[in-house]
N, C-alpha and C positions, 0 to 999 in steps of 0.2 A: 758738089763743087762744080766750077769752069774756070774758062782762062780768065773770061771777065769780072768774076766771083770769086776767088778763091778759097775762100774761106769755111768751117766747118759749118755742120748745121745740125742743131739739137734741136728737140722736140720737148715744149710742154703741154701736158693734156689738159684741155678745158672741158666743160662741160658739154661743149658740142662737137670737138675734133682736136686733131694735135695744134699746136701754135709751132710755128719755126724761129727759131732765132739763131743766132751767130753768138760768142762768147768766147772773145780771145783776148789777150793779154792780162797782165797781171797789174794789181796797183789798184789805186783810187779809181773807184766805177762811174762809168761814163754811159749812160743808157739814149739809145738814140731810137726818135720815135717817130715814123712816115706817116704823110698823107695820102692823098689819093693820085692816080690809082697807083702809086710806087710799094718799093718794099725796101727792106733794109739794103740793096745793092745799091739806092742813091747816097747813102753814105759811107761806100766801100772809102775813100780816101780819106776819112776820120780813121775808120778799121786801119788802115794801113798806117797811116801817119802816128795816133793813138798809141793803140796797142803797145809800143815799147816801153812807154812808159804808166799805162793805165789798164784796168779793165773794162774792155769796151762788149757791149750788149744789145744788139739790134735785133730786134723781134720782127717778123711779121704778123701784121693783123690775122686773124680767123679769116681765110676768103682770098687774101692777098698774097702776092709773093709765092712764098714755098712753103706755107700752111692749108691745112685743110681744107674744102671748100664745100662741106657738106651743105646739103639738100633740106631744106629747111630753118638750117643754124637763122638767128637773128643776127644780121651785121650790121646794126642801128649801133652808132657810136656811142650811147650808154652800155648795150653790153660789148663792146669793144674795151671800155672805159674799165670794167668790172673785171675782165680776162687779166688786162695787162696789171692791175691792182694786185690780182689772186697771183701772177708771175713773178711781179716784184718779191711780193711776200715769201714766196717760196725758196727763192735766192738770197734771201736775208742779206740784203747789201747793206753796207755802213752809210754813211751820208753821200749821197751820189749827186753826180753832175745828170742834167737830165737837157737833153737836145731835141726840139720839137720843130715840127712843122706842120701847116695847113690843118688837116684836124688831128694830127698830133698833138698841135695844143690843147683843146679839150679833152682829147682822152688822156693825154699824160698828166695833165695840169690837175686833171681830176683829182689822182693821185696824191700831188703834191699838195691840194688842199687839204686832204683827209688827213696825210701825213707830213706838215710843211719842218718838220724836225729831221727828218732823213733827209732833206732836199741839203745839201751842199751849195749847188748853183741851179741856175736857170739858162738856157743857151735859146734864145727866142728867133728864129727866122721865120719871118711870114706865117702867122700865125691868127688866131684869135682866140679869144675865152667868153664872147658876147655876142647876147642874141641879134638874129639878123632881120628880128621881122620890121622894122622900120625904117629898113636902107631898101629903097624902091632900086639899085640896081642887082644885090644880091637877093632879092627878092625875087626880079623877074628871071633871074637866072638859074636861080632856085626851082620857078616852078615850071619853065621851059625843059630845063636838062634832069629835070628829077620829078619830070611829069612823064603822060604818056609816050608825047613823039622822042624825050629825050631818052626814054627807055628800049625804045624801037632801034632807036638808031646807038645807044649803047651795044644792045644784045646782039644785034646783024653786022656793025659795022664796026666796032670797038673804038667808038667815037673821040670817046674820053682823052684813051689813052693816044690814040695813035693822031689825032688834032693836038689836045688841049695839052701834050709833052713839046708839040713843037713852038704853038704860041708860049709858052709858058717858062722857055728858055732863049736865051741872047744870041745862041749859036746853033747852026746844026747838029744836031744828034750822029754819031757814025751810026752805021747800021749795026753794029755789038750791040752797042748799046741801046739803042731803041728797041731791039730783039731780046736785049736781055730785060728791058722793062713789058712788052705786050708778049711775052711766053707764055707766062702765066694767064694769062686771058685770054685762049687759044679755042674755046666757043662759048655760046651767047649764056650758056648759065654760069662761067667761070667770070662774066665780066657784070655779074648782076652787084656786087657789092659795090662795083666803081658807080651805079646808079644810086644804092641808097643813099652814097654821102653829100649828094650835090641835093635830094632830094630831102638829108636831113635838114640842111641850114635852114628851111622853114621850120619843116617837121618837129625839131626838136629846140623848139623853141624855149619851152617852158625848162627843158635841161639843163639848155644853156644861159637860161637866166640864174638859174639855182647857184651854177658854180661861180658867174658873174657877181650874185649878192653875196658872197664871200670871198671876192678877189682880194680884201685885206689881209690874209693869210699869210700871200705871199710877200705883202710889201718888205719884210725885212731880209727875203733870201738875195743874196748876190747874185746878180743875173748880167747877163752880157746881152744885147740886141742885135742880130747883124740883118741887115733891112736891103731884100732888094728894090730897087726905086723904077724899075722897069716892068714890075710886076703889074699886070692888065687888070687883073683883081682885086688885088690887097695891095698895091704899093703907094698909095695913097697917103699922104701925110697926115691926115686923120688916123690913119690904124695907127700909123706909130706915134703920133701924140698920143693915143688913148693909152698905148704900153708905157710911155715913157713919165704919164701920168702917175700909174699903178704903181710903177718901179723908178722911184723916181733919181734914185741913184746907181742905177744901171749904165754902163759903159756902154755907147750907141757907134756904130758902123755903118753907117750908108752906103752903101755899096753900088755898082752898073750892074748886080743879078737881078734876075726878072723874079716870077716866082716861083721855081725849083733853086732855089738858093745854095744847095749844094752838089748840085748839078754844074750851076754854072761858076760858084767858084772855086771848084774839088780843091785840091790843096793850101790854093788863100784861107779854106775856110777854119783848118787845121791850124794854119798859124793862128788865126785870130783867136782859135778858142783857146790856144795854148799861152800865148801871149797874154793873154788877160787871167791866166789861173793866179789866184791867188795864194 
């Protein structure tokens, strides 16, 4: 624990190492799944605000945040999704609310697609569930950042965290907040999982297509969408429109946030989640 994230850490043993998570509060469960290159710290406001009335669970994927970062482990999204499924089955949660962001969408919704009866509600923040092989912008980003040049930039200079977090938020991050995000990425080897994810935007096309093919299983789940319009990557209305077609009954909040919605909105996101609870 530290002053920026004063919550206890527990561990779940996976096939490749220990996956860290925070589990606080009592009541209906809420599971918060992060993206790249973040960890449970991004949900610190939700953990603080919702744990009075809910059981709040926020894991760090293997290779991220407080979790182990073993050399040779697979950090591909399908492997992370399998670990999250094993983790959630281990906790034996009653129907849960799942909050997802960025790669947390495919990773978490993989579980929701396989077990829709265990999902009470979805909270979607700037994420996706579909393949990107026909999206020129995402394809170019994946080939560059997930390619050899991006690998060097991430390994040597931690560019995805140092630059991406600044470009993906609407206000300057404090030194303490930026340190909380970058300190788990303090060596070139520890930064490799954050390179694997941009590479996966194209490399995992078949897996993403398999998820999207089964999307109808989510249609009847209660959902809210909290969307950051100022996201330079996924703020386009066409991404939001794709979600609203899939989840036609979802309540939609379009906000002035950028990509890292929970970071930009802070307690405002907590208010939206609580207000929309049925």
